[in-house]
N, C-alpha and C positions, 0 to 999 in steps of 0.2 A: 504493499499499499504506499502511496506517495505520502511523504511527511513534510511538515512545515520547515522552512528555511532556518538554519542556525548560522550565526555569525559570531566569531570570536576575534576581537581585536587583540593583536599580539603586542601588548604594551610592556610586559615584564619578562624577565628571564633571559634577556639578551646579554651578550658580552662582545667585546671588540678588541682588536689589536692591530698593529702594523702588519700588513700582509706579508711583506718580505723579511720577516724576522721570526724567530722562535720564542718571542716574548710570551709571557703568560697572558691568557685571556682576562681582561678586566671587566668588571661589572658595569652594565649600562643602567642608569637610573630609570629611564623609561624611553620608549619609542612612541612618537616621533622624536628625532634627535639629529645631531650632526657631530662630527668628530671633534670639533673645537669645544663643544659643550662637555663632551665626555672627558676629554683631556683636562679641561678646567676642573671638572668634578674630582678628578684624581690628583690634582696639583701638579700635573706634568707640564702644563704651561701656565704662565701668569696671565692675569686678566688683560687682554689686548686693548681694552678701553682705557687703561691707566698708563700715564707717562709715555715712554717710548716702547712699551711692550708689544705693540703691533709688529715692530721689527723682529722681535724675538720669536714671533709665531709664524714667520714666513715659511719655515721649513715644513709646516704641517701640510700645506697645500701641495707640496712637491713629493709627498709620500703616498703609497697605496694603503688603503685601510680595509679591514674586513669586520663584518658583523655576523653573529650567528645566534640562533635560538633553537631550542628543542620544541617541536611542535606538540600541541596537545594531542592525546590519542583520539583516533576516529573509530567510529563503528564500522563494521563490515559493510561495504557498499552493496545495496540491493540494486535491482534492475532500475536503471534510470537515474540513480543517485550520482551526483557530481560533487567532487571536492575541488575547490578552487582557492588558490592563493591570490589575494587582491593587493596590489601595491598602488596606493593613491599618489605616490611620488617618490622617486629614487634620484638622488643628487650625486653624480649625474652619469658618469660612465660606470655602469653597474653590470656585473655578471652574477646572476642568481643561480645558486646550486641547491639541489635537494638530494641529500645523501650522496654528495660528491658529484652528481650529474648536473650539467648545465640545463636549466629549464627556461632561461630568459637572458637576453642581452638588451640593455637599454642605454641610450645616449641622449635622452631628453628628459630633463627634470620635471617638465610640465605635462607629461603623458601619464595617464592612469593605465595600469596593466592588470590583466586578469589571466592567470595561468591555470589551466586544467591539469590537476595532479591526481585525478581519480585513480589512474592505473599505477601511480607511484607510491601511494600511501597504503600501508597494510594494517589491518586492524590488530591491535595488540603489540605492534612494533613501534619503537621510537624512531622518529625521523628528524634529521637536523637540517634546518634551513640556514644557508650561508650566503652572504652577499659581499662580493669583492668590489671595491670602488677604486678605480685607477685615478691617478693625478689628473685633474681636469685640464689644466693649462698645457701640460705635456701632450696630452691626447689631442687637444684643440690645435696645437702647433703642427702635429702630423697632418691633420686635415688641411690646414693652411698651406703647408709645404706641398701637398699633393695637388694644389690648385694654383700654380704660379700665374695662370692666365687671368686670375681675378685681381682687381685692385683693392687691396686690404687697407682701406683708409677710414678714418673716423676721428671722433673726439673721445678722450677719456679711456684709460686702461690700455692693456695690450690688445692689439688688433686681432690676435688669434681668438679673442673672445667671440668674434663674429662668426666663427665656425662651429660654435657649440650652443645648444639650446639650454642655457643655464642663465640664472639671474645675472644680468650684466654688471650690476653694481658690486658683485663679489670680487671683481677684478680691480676695484678701486674706481672712485669717481671724485669730482671736485668738491665733495662734501662727505666722502666716506672712505674708510680704510680698505686696504687689500687683505681680505680674509676669504680665501678660496675654500669654501666648505665642501664637505661630502657626507653622505650618510642617508639613512632612511628618514627623509625630512617630513614625510606624511605617513598616515596610518598604514599598517600592514594587517591584513585580516585572513583568517582561514574560514571559508564559508562551505557549508554543505547544504545541498538542496536538490529537489526534483525539478522545480520550476521557479522562476523568479521574475519580477518586473525589472527588466533591464533599464528601461527608460520611460519617463512619463512626460508627455508634452502637452501643453495647453495653448492652442491657437485661438484667438478671439478678436472681435471687433467691437468697439463701442459705437453705437449709432449716433447720428448727427444731433439727436436731441439729448444725448447723454443720459437716457433713461432706460436703455436696454443693452445688454451684452449678449452676443451670440458667437458661438464658435464650436470647436471640436477638441475633445480630449482623446489623445492617442497613447496607448501603452504598447511598448515593445516587450514581448515575452520570450524568455529563453527557457527551454525545456519542454519536451513533448507531453509531460503530465498536465501542463496548464491548458485547460480547455475553455474556461470562461473567465471573464474579467468583470468584477463589480466596480463601478465608478461612483464616486460621490463627491459633492462639494458642500462645504459647510462654513458658516460664519458664526463665531461665538457659540459653538456647539449646536447651532440650529442648521439642519440640513436644508439646502436650497436646491439641490439637484441630486438625482441618483439615476443610474441606468446600468444595464447588464448586457453584454454581447459576447459572442464567441470569438476565440482566437482564430484568425485566418491562417491560411497555408503559409503566408509570408511572416508569421510570428507576430502580427499586429492585431490590436483590437482597438476600435475607435467608436465613440458615440458623439453625437451632436448635442449641444446644450444651449439653453437660453436662461437668462436671469433678468427678470423685470425689476425696475427700480433698484439697480445695484448700488452698493455703497462704493463710490469711486475713490481711488487712491490719489493723493495730492502730495507734492513737496511740502515740507513743513512751512508753516506761515500762510499757506494758501488753502488749507483744508485738512481733513483728517487722513490717517493712514490705515484704513481698514484692510485686513488680510484674510483672504479665504484660504481654507485648507482643502486641497484637491487630492483625492486618494484613489488609487487603483489597487485592487486585490485580485490576485490570480488564484483560481480554484480548479479542482478536478471536476467540479460540478457538485461535489459533496463536501470536500474538505478544503479549508483555506491553506494555501501554500506560502504565500508571501504578499506583503503590502508595501507600497511606496507612497509617500505623501510629499506634496510640495505646498509651501505657503506662497501665495501669489496675491497680487492686487490688480484690479482692473482699472485701466486708465488709457487714455489716448495721448501718446507722447509724439510730438512732431518737432523736427528741425526745420525752421522756416528760412529758406534761402530763396528770396524773391528779388528780382531786379528792382533797383530804385535809383534815384538821381545821383547817388554816390557810386554805386556798384551793385552789390548784392548783399542782402541782410544775412545775418547768421545768429539766430536766437532760437530758443526753445519755447514750445507751447504745450501746456498740459491741460487736457479737458477743456480746451478752448480759451485758456488763460495764458497770456504771455508772461513768461517768468524770466526776470533778470537774474542770471546765475553768478552771483558773487560767491566766491569760495576759495578753495586751496588745492594745490597739487599735493599728492601723497606719494611718499617713498615707503619701502618696507620699514616698519617701526623698530627694527633691530637687525643688526648684521647676522644674528642667529635667530631666524624666524620661528623655529619650533618652541622657543620659550616665550613667545608673545601670548599672553593669556587672554581669554575671552573678556575678562574684566578690564584689561588694559585697552583692548579694542573699543569697548564700550565707553571708557573715559575719553578716548581720542574723539570718537564720533559725537558723543554728547557735548563735548567742547565745541564742535562745529555748530550744533543746533543752538547752544547758548550764545554763540557769537554771531547768530543770524546768517550763517553761511549755508548756502543752498546746495552747492555742488562740490564734489571731491573728484579729482582726476587721478586715477590709478596709473602712474607713470610707467612707460614702456621699458625702462631699464631695470625694473624690479621684479615682482612676481604676480602671477594670477593669485589674487588674495584668497584667504580662507573663507569658507562658507559663512562663518560667523560675521565677517566683515560686511558681506552683502546682506545677510539677514538683519543686521543692525541698521543698515542704511534703509532697508524696507520699513523697518519698525519706526525709525526716527524721521523718515521723510527726507533723507539726504540723497540728492541725485548723483549718479555715478557716470562719469566720463571714463570709459575704459579703453586704454591703449592696448593694442596687441604688443607682445613682448619683444620689441625691437627698439634700440636706442642708440642714436648718435653714431651710425656706421653705415658703410656700404656693404650690405649683407650679400653673401653669395646665394646663388639659386641653381646649383647643380641638382640633378634628379633626386639623390638620396636625401638631401636636406629639404627639398620641397616636399617630399613624402612625409618626412618627420614633422615639418611645419603644419601640413594639412591635418595630420593625425592629431597633433597638439591642439590646434585651433578648433577642430571639430569637437574634440573632447571638452574643451573649456567653454565653448559657446553653448553646448548642450547642458553643461552644468549650470550655467548662469541665466539661461534664457527666461526662466520663470520670475526673475526678480523685477518688480515694478520699478525699482529705483534705477535700473539700468537705462540710461538716456541716450548714449551714443557709443559706438565703437570707432576708434581711430587706429589707422594702420600702423603707426610707428611714432616715435619721438625724435624729431629733428633729422630724420634721414634724408629728407629733401634738402635740408640745409647743408648736409654733407655733400650731396650731389652738386649744390651750387658752389660750395667752397673749393671743391677739387675739380670743377669743370667737367663733371661726368655727363654722359650723353642723356639728354632728356628732351625729346621732341613730342610735346603734348598732342600735336596734330597727328602723330603716328598712332593709330588705334589697333595695330596688330600685336597682340600679346606675345606671339612667338618671336617677333623681331626684337622685342625688348630683351629677351633672354640672350641675345647675341651682342648686346651693347656692353659697355663698361659700367652700366648701372642696371644690372639684371634684377635687382630687388624691386624694381618697378612692377615686375610680374607678380610679385607677392602682394604688393599693396593695392594694385589696380585690377588684378585678375583673381588670384587665389583667394585672398581674404574676402573680398566682396561676394565671391561665389559661396564661400563657407557661410557667411552671415545670411545670405539670401536663402540658403537651404535650411539652416539650423535656427535662425533667429530673425525672421523677415520683418518683424515689427520694430526692430531696433535700427535707427539710421546708421549708415556707415560713411566714414570720412577717411580718405586715403592716408592722411598723416596729420601730425600736429607739429608745426604749423603746415598748412596747405590751403590753397585757394584756386581752384579751376586751372591748375597748371602754371599759374603766374609765379613770379618770384615770391619767396615765402614772407618777405617783408612788406608785401603789398597791403596797404591798409584798407582797401576797398572791398575785399572779398575774403571769405574763409576765416580761419583763425590765425592769430599772430603770437609769436614769442617776442616780446619787446625787451631787449637787453641792451638798449643804448643808454639806459641808466644802469650803472655798475660796469657792465662790459662795453664793448663797442666804442662809440664816440663819447661816452661818459657825460651825457647831458645832465643838466641840473634837475634834481628830482621835482622841483617846483613846477616843471612843465610836463610832468609824466602824462597828464591827461591829454596833451596835444600829440603824443607820440603813439597812441593806441590805434587799433583797428576795429573790425566788426565784432571780434571776440578775442579777448586778450588772455590766452590760455597759459602764458607764463610771463612773469616779470618779477622783479624782487630787489632786495637790498640786504646785504649781510649785516649781522649784529652779533656781538658777543653774547653768550648765554649768561645767566645769573652767576653771581660770585660763588654760590654753593656748588654749582655745577663745575665751575673751573677748579675749585678746591678739591673736588672729587678726583679729577684726573691729573692735577698737578701734584705729583707725589714728592716733589722737592720744593720746600717752601721758599727757597731762594729764587725760584722760577716764577714767583707771583708778581710779575710786572708786565705791562702791555705787550712788549716786543720780545718776550723771552722765547728761547728755543722750544721749550715744551708747549707753550701756548701756540706758537706758530705751527708746531707739528700737528696740533689739533685744529688746523684750518687748512683744508686741502685745495682751496681755490687758487688758481693761477693769479699771481700778482695781487694777492689780497692786501699786502701791506700798502701798496701804492693807491689802491682803490679805496680802501678804508680811509687812508690819510687824505685823499682828495676830498671826499665828502665831508669829513670832519673839519678840515682846514677852511673849506669854502663856507661852512655854515656856523661853526661853533668856536668859542675860545678854547685853546688847546689845554688839555689836562694830561698829566703823567701818572697821577695816582690811579691805581688799577680800578678801584670801584667807580671813580668818577669817569674814567675812560670807558668803562663798560656802559655807564649810563648814557654817555654821549653817543656811542655806537647804536644803542637801542633807541634813543630819541631820533637819530638819523633814519633808522629803519622805519620807525613809527610815522614820522613826517612823510617820508617818501611814499609809503603805502597809502596814507591818508590822501595825499594829493592825487594819486592815481585813481583809487576807488571812488573818491568823491566826484571827480570830474567825469569818470566813465559812467557813473550812475546817473549823473545829470544828462549825459548824452543818450542814455536809454530813453528818456522822455522826449528826446529830440528825434522823432521818427525812427526810433530803434537803431540809431547809429552804432551804438555799442550794446551787444547782447549779453555780455558777461565778462568777468575778470576773475582769474584763478591765480592766486599768488604762489610763486615758487619760494617757499614750500611750507606746508603745515608743520612737518615733524622732522626728526632726525633718526638715524639708525644707530648712532653712538653719541657720546658727549663731545661736542664740537662747536667751533664757531662756523656758522653757515647762514643761509638765507631763511632758515626756519623761523616761524613766529612763535613756536612752542618747542622747548628743547627736549632732549631724550628723556628726561625725568618728568615730563609733562609740566614743567615750569613755564608759564606764559611770559613771553617778552611783551614789552609795552605795545608793540605793533598789533598784537592780538586785540587789545582794547581799542586802539585807534580804528582798526577795521570794524570792530563791533559797533562803534558809534555811527560810522558812515553807512553801514549796512542795515541799520535799524529799520523797522517797518516804515516809520516816518522819520526823516532826518533832515534838519534844517542846515543850510550851508551859507557861508559868506566867504568871498574870495576877491582879493585884489588882483588886478592884472599884473602879470609878471614883469619885473624890470631886471634885466640881467646886468647886475652890478659889475661883473668881471669884464665884460666886453666894452664897457664905457669907463673903465678905469676908476671904478667906485664913485662915479659922479651920481648923486641921488636924482631920482625922477622928480621933476617939477610938479607933475600931477600924476594921480593914480586913479583909474576907473575901478569900480568894484561892483559886484552884484550879489544879491541875496536870492536864494531859491529853496524850495522844499522838494525832496524826493520822497515818493510814497510807493510802497508795494501793495498797499491795500487795494482790494478790488472794488471798493466803493469810495466815492468822494466824501470828504469830511470837512467840517468847519474848524478853523483854527485861529489862534491868536499868535502873531509873530511880533517879536521885539528886536530892535537893533539899537545898540549903545556904542558910543565913541568914548573910549576910556584912556586917559593918559597913562603911559607906561611909567613915567617918572613919579607922578603924584597919586595915581589911582583915582583921580577925579574925572567926572564926565566933562568933556571939553565942549560938548554941545548937546542940546536936548535929544533925548532918545526918540526914536520913531516906533510907532506901534500900529499894527494892522489888526482890526477886530473882524470876526466873522469872515475870514479869508477862506475861500473855497479851495481846498487842496484836491487836485484832480486825482482820479484813481490810477494806480499803476503807471505813474509817469512823473513828470517834473513840472512844478508850478513856479514860474518866475514871480518874484515878489517886489524887487526894487533894484534899480541901477542908479549909480551916481558917480561923482568924481570928487577926489580929495585934492585940495590945493596944498601940496606938501611944503610950499614956501611960507604959508601962512598958519600952518597948524603944527603942533609938536607931535613927535612920534606917539602913536596910539594904536590900540587894538580895536578891531570891530568885533563886537560880541553880540551874538544873536541867540534867541531862545524861541521855542514854540510850545504852546499849550493846546491840548485837545480836551474838551470838556473840563477845563479847569486844571488838568494834570499836566505838569511839565514833562515832556517826552523826549526832548532833544536840545542840544546846545552845539554851538560852533564858535570858535574864536579865530579870527585871522590876524596874523602878526606881520609887521613890516619885516621884509627879508633883506639880508640875511640876519639871523638871530645873533651872530657874533658882534654886531654893531650896537646892540642894545645893552643897557646897564640893568642888571638884575639884582643889584644890591638892595638890601633892606625891604624885603617883600612883605613882611608882617604875616607870615603863614602860621596858622594854628590848625593842629590836627588833634581832635579830641575823640577818644574812644568811648562809646556809650553802649555797653551790651553787645548786641549783634550788629552794630553799625558804627561808622566813623564819620564825624562831621569835619569838613575841611573848609576853611575860609582864608582869605588873604586881604590885606589892606591895599595891595598893588597887584596889577596883573602878574600872574606867576605861570611859568611854562613847565609842562612835563613833570608833574608830581607823580612819582612812581612808588608804589608800595612794595615792600619785600614780598617775594613769592616763597611762602613757607609750606613745608610738607603738611598736607592735611588741612590747610586753610585756603578757603576760596574767597576772593574779593570780587565784587560785582563789577567794579570799574577801577581803572588805574590809568597812568599817563595822562593825568588831568591837567587842563588849563583852567586856572582859577582866576576869576575877576572879582573885584570888590562888589559887595551887595548881592552876591549869588553863591549861597552856601551849597556845597555838595554834600549829600548824605549817601555814603557808600555802605551797602550791606556786606557783612562779613560772616562767613560760616566756618565753624570748626575751631574757633579761638575760645579756649577755656578761660574761666575767671582768673585762674592763677597763672596763666600764660603771659609772657612778656608782650607788650604792645608791638605791633608791626613797625619795623623801621621804614622810613620813607626818605626820599631825596627829590629835589627839583633842580632845574637848570640854574646855575649860578649860586647854588646853596654854599655858604661858607664852609 
């Protein structure tokens, strides 16, 4: 009789050793794992995140390593029974042996494997599973050497990385260490079954009235014992659909379904995130054999690319609502991904929601993220821009690697297609920029895919033929974009079409960050500014106290960006008075980053309301994979930098803004502008218009006094999902002293947003004697100042969450900041502001 499926995850009982030695086998704490984690656990290597220890660990990646485990006993196989070893991910060049016999060879860490071992397992006999991992870079170099006809060029890391389907950041990046891992990095299972649901697919459409969902549920069944499939869909334990059908000769079973008045899924801030559970159960007709469930949400997601007077729009629409996608780029949250806990993922993504960030971009040089990542995005309403795993290189396209890529991407798009948070697939990260930089052949008018394979840019075949075909077959409801950045075959810096990576602030021409908003395009999927992490993070990795100064060797070692010294110095010298004390220097770099991102996001959100000129902006980057100075807005230990809060304010559902026209003091030899125009506006993501009160004050920086009467607009109609101009005027700088423009907005009597515009550059201003008071009262802190104060930043303490930081304070406007996690006996949070003695 056919029996139900059993699945045993093989987490315990493993051991490992260096393959080419007779060393003893050492215990593995748990699988999933990688060799660096296991060597760390045994004290064989020192923590590579500390000091210069990365260098001491280089040898690990050049050695072969083996893992083994004794399999649990199996029952004697009856007719139709299958025993299968399932490997969700092997990193990377792996030879799998069962009782000494090879059962699998794998060279792609992103492919899931299933190996039928029914005839190799004997009831009552112990069997040993062993996996040998070869050194990745050495094997990749062999592939590279075998293809001298290819141009192995790109940015970051050893170009042999292009030959191997492995997380590219493991080979080193301009924010990450060289830690070339190997091991069973995903789950390993022993499964026994007669029949199972191999795949569950939900295809549907939301009708034009958004009141009905219709579609088809398809189950793919493995095993001849599976005769019928019971389908169901439920919401909050209430069944909304059920159906039963037979398994066809092709191993598939499908039913059509309809849901009236469905609860639609929205990105957070635009609606709820209801999730339906869809289940397929395969039976013999009498006995249940196996079930598979997927949580999904019903929504209509669209990428709107329509010609306009500028070029072509690029923005997202969900359930008929245009969505400005402010958010962040995401890299793997650790160099050693098996140790990223579900709780850590949740903290990262909840931080996105708390910061009013709508979209996260899974970057192409990292990994296809864990299921929990996408599950949380579904639950929290965070949209996912998903790159395919190609980054900063001219990838080869010989037949064997194309086959591996297709297998990988078919596997991963099947895994992810039910997630309502998935908004777009992009073919790669910056590979078209590599094509431009190295003058590789790219004739957009040539539409013959086979001819692309014969050029020195054969990867075009991957991005414009293989991947779109995979997406069309496996996930047709998700828009596909050939690369990031990319726009209709035009140069990747074209601001009129597609998405853009704007690096002429920091990299490139090193423009002033005050004009960030003028440098963007239709969707700014990368831009950024480096900043040091908080002092506690630096003290964690600086193991020699004598190295605690801004330009120390150890601190520089934890900044992998090319030319970072000159670039940081440029932006600090241009904008701030120099500081050599480490904590004051940290504060300056963080204010520089906060200001830069504020100028970008604030202006691009304004452009959203101007005929959707800008559809979104994703900062490079949200997070770090180790403790480092980088472009992240939150460091490895989840300590927020001031930029996080600056972004939060300008991305709030309703955000007031005031901005003077830029005057480039450098090119006019520091001559002040005689006049300055300025404008006040309100950005809103609300789907309905609201009435508001807006105030504008002119406050002396030297005295804190209002130098002219405030302006106030009552019952101002704030347009829905756009930008409302409020006021434009001009300042006569020859007749007025330096002052800030301070604006606030109230909705229904509640203060919801502030903005303060300062004369630039800040280094010309005197911040002495600000009269700042910070008073802790229970779960809140009250902040006041007698004179305009710039960039008041609170300490980021473990377990303590502050609602706002990096504050600009003006007289007569008390800030009340909520604080969680600070006990009555705990020390008050430290704080600092620009120019503080």
